[in-house]
C-alpha positions in Angstrom: 90.1 97.6 106.3 91.4 99.4 109.4 94.9 97.9 108.8 94.7 99.6 105.3 94.0 102.9 107.0 97.0 102.5 109.3 99.2 101.6 106.4 98.2 104.7 104.4 98.5 107.1 107.4 102.0 105.7 108.2 103.1 106.7 104.7 102.7 110.3 105.7 105.4 110.2 108.3 103.2 109.0 111.2 104.4 106.2 113.4 102.3 103.0 113.4 101.2 103.5 117.0 100.5 107.2 116.4 98.2 106.2 113.5 96.4 103.8 115.9 95.9 106.6 118.4 94.8 109.1 115.7 92.1 106.6 114.5 91.0 105.8 118.0 90.6 109.5 118.8 88.6 110.0 115.7 86.2 107.3 116.8 86.0 108.5 120.4 85.8 112.2 119.9 87.2 113.5 123.1 89.0 110.9 125.1 91.3 110.3 128.1 94.6 108.3 127.9 92.8 105.3 129.4 90.0 105.5 126.7 92.7 105.8 124.0 94.7 102.9 125.3 91.5 100.7 125.4 90.4 101.7 121.9 93.7 101.7 120.1 95.4 98.7 121.7 98.5 100.7 122.4 100.0 100.2 125.9 99.1 103.0 128.2 102.8 103.4 129.3 103.7 104.4 125.7 100.7 106.6 125.0 101.8 109.6 127.2 104.9 110.3 125.1 103.1 109.6 121.8 100.1 111.9 122.5 102.5 114.6 123.6 104.4 114.3 120.3 101.1 114.3 118.4 99.9 117.5 120.1 103.2 119.2 119.3 102.8 118.2 115.6 99.2 119.4 115.5 97.6 116.0 115.1 95.8 116.1 118.4 94.4 118.9 120.6 94.5 118.8 124.4 92.1 120.1 127.0 91.9 119.7 130.7 88.4 118.8 132.1 88.0 118.5 135.8 91.7 117.9 136.3 92.0 115.2 133.7 93.6 115.7 130.2 91.4 114.8 127.2 92.5 114.5 123.6 90.8 114.8 120.3 92.1 114.3 116.7 92.0 116.9 114.0 89.5 116.0 111.3 90.7 113.9 108.3 90.2 117.0 106.1 92.5 119.1 108.3 95.0 116.2 108.3 94.9 116.3 104.5 95.4 120.1 104.5 98.3 119.7 106.9 100.0 117.3 104.4 99.3 119.6 101.5 100.8 122.5 103.3 104.0 120.4 103.8 104.1 119.5 100.1 103.7 123.2 99.2 106.6 124.1 101.5 108.7 121.4 99.9 107.8 122.5 96.4 108.9 126.1 97.2 112.4 124.9 98.0 112.8 122.2 95.3 114.7 124.6 92.9 117.2 125.5 95.6 117.7 121.9 96.6 118.2 120.8 93.0 120.8 123.6 92.6 122.7 121.9 95.5 122.9 118.6 93.6 125.6 119.0 91.0 127.6 116.5 89.1 131.3 116.9 89.5 133.0 116.5 86.1 131.8 113.2 84.5 131.2 111.5 87.9 127.8 109.8 87.8 125.2 110.1 90.5 124.2 106.6 91.7 121.1 105.8 93.9 120.5 102.4 95.4 117.1 101.1 96.7 116.0 97.8 98.2 112.8 95.8 98.2 109.6 96.2 96.2 109.5 99.9 97.0 112.9 100.2 95.4 111.6 98.7 92.2 108.6 101.1 92.3 111.0 104.1 92.8 113.0 103.1 89.8 109.9 102.7 87.6 108.4 105.9 88.8 111.7 107.7 87.8 111.2 106.6 84.2 108.0 108.6 84.2 109.8 111.9 85.1 110.9 112.4 81.5 109.0 114.8 79.3 105.8 113.9 77.4 106.3 111.5 74.5 109.6 110.3 75.8 111.1 106.8 75.2 112.4 104.0 77.3 114.8 101.4 75.9 114.5 98.2 78.0 116.1 94.8 78.5 113.0 93.4 80.3 111.0 90.4 81.4 107.5 90.0 82.8 108.8 87.5 85.3 109.2 88.0 89.0 108.0 91.3 90.5 105.9 92.2 87.5 103.7 89.1 88.0 103.4 89.7 91.8 102.3 93.3 92.1 99.7 93.8 89.4 98.0 96.8 91.1 101.2 98.9 90.9 102.1 97.7 87.4 98.7 98.5 86.1 98.9 102.0 87.6 102.4 102.5 86.2 101.2 101.4 82.7 98.2 103.7 82.7 100.4 106.7 83.7 103.1 105.9 81.1 100.6 105.6 78.4 98.9 108.8 79.4 102.2 110.6 79.1 102.8 109.1 75.7 106.1 107.5 76.8 106.9 104.6 74.4 109.0 101.5 75.1 111.3 99.4 72.9 112.0 96.2 74.8 114.0 93.1 74.3 113.0 90.1 76.4 113.4 86.3 76.7 111.0 84.3 74.5 108.9 82.8 77.3 105.2 82.2 77.6 104.7 85.0 80.2 106.5 87.4 77.9 104.6 86.3 74.8 101.4 87.1 76.7 102.9 90.5 77.5 103.6 91.1 73.8 100.0 90.7 72.9 99.3 94.1 74.5 102.2 95.9 72.8 100.2 98.2 70.5 97.7 99.4 73.2 100.6 99.9 75.7 102.8 101.9 73.3 105.4 99.2 73.3 107.4 97.3 70.7 109.0 94.1 71.9 111.5 91.7 70.3 111.9 88.3 72.0 115.2 86.4 72.0 116.2 82.8 72.8 116.2 82.5 76.6 118.8 79.7 76.5 121.3 82.0 74.7 120.2 85.2 76.6 118.9 84.1 80.0 118.5 87.5 81.7 116.0 87.9 84.5 116.8 91.5 85.5 115.6 94.7 83.8 117.7 97.6 82.5 115.8 100.8 81.5 117.6 103.5 79.5 115.9 106.9 79.4 117.2 110.4 78.9 120.6 110.6 80.8 119.7 107.8 83.2 119.9 104.0 83.5 117.8 102.0 86.0 118.9 98.5 86.8 116.4 96.3 88.6 116.6 92.8 90.1 113.1 91.4 89.8 113.5 88.0 91.4 114.8 86.9 94.7 116.4 89.9 96.5 114.5 92.8 95.0 116.7 95.9 94.5 117.3 98.7 92.0 120.1 101.1 91.0 119.6 104.4 89.2 122.6 105.8 87.5 122.5 109.4 86.2 125.3 109.8 83.7 125.1 111.1 80.1 128.1 108.9 79.1 126.8 105.7 80.7 123.3 106.2 79.2 124.8 107.0 75.8 126.9 103.8 75.9 124.1 101.6 77.0 121.8 103.2 74.4 124.3 102.2 71.7 124.5 98.6 73.1 120.7 98.4 73.1 120.4 99.5 69.5 123.0 97.0 68.5 121.1 94.2 70.4 117.8 95.5 68.9 119.1 95.0 65.4 120.3 91.5 66.2 117.0 90.6 67.9 115.2 91.6 64.7 117.1 89.1 62.5 114.9 86.2 61.5 116.3 82.9 62.9 
């Protein structure tokens, strides 16, 4: 369970060893460097620089008692408030930052991400569209989707809550047929095609003026292309494929 705490804390910009020190100080209350090293498992030679940095960032407080420095962590509630304050500061400048990001002519904006986190970033981006939006997808339930059920379930719940519908074309495989059984409750309409004729294993999502391309097997990666002309062209290709996928064989 403690490893889970460390993972969550590290997602807020805290180094792994700093997270260990933070938790150790929470347990100990007020502690010396020796106490922290023993409780956290971090080598004492590294702790001096780490605690100094944490004091400067407001995560630890420092007090000298009989010539020896003692450290204590801010409470988890104060830690949360500190992160919320950072978010508020970020939100206050988002309009200005967005104003800096402009498309020159018809040149598309392209973002590239690697790993499972990259797939998650691309999927999260499809939820940034307005309520009751639509996603057109060449998709499959293979690969990543069958490996990270917790994120996928969370993504589905949030997509459904926003009323974002999906039209999907996928290979006619057992795993995808099982997926199709939940189409109605998950605001999705799926048409399956012969996997021998159309053996795609990646996913392409078309939404608003964006296209997300995701590699779901082997080397996980995603590319988000923001371009009205690219999205318009792929939307037309999808609609053409949709009509063909609906023809009875």
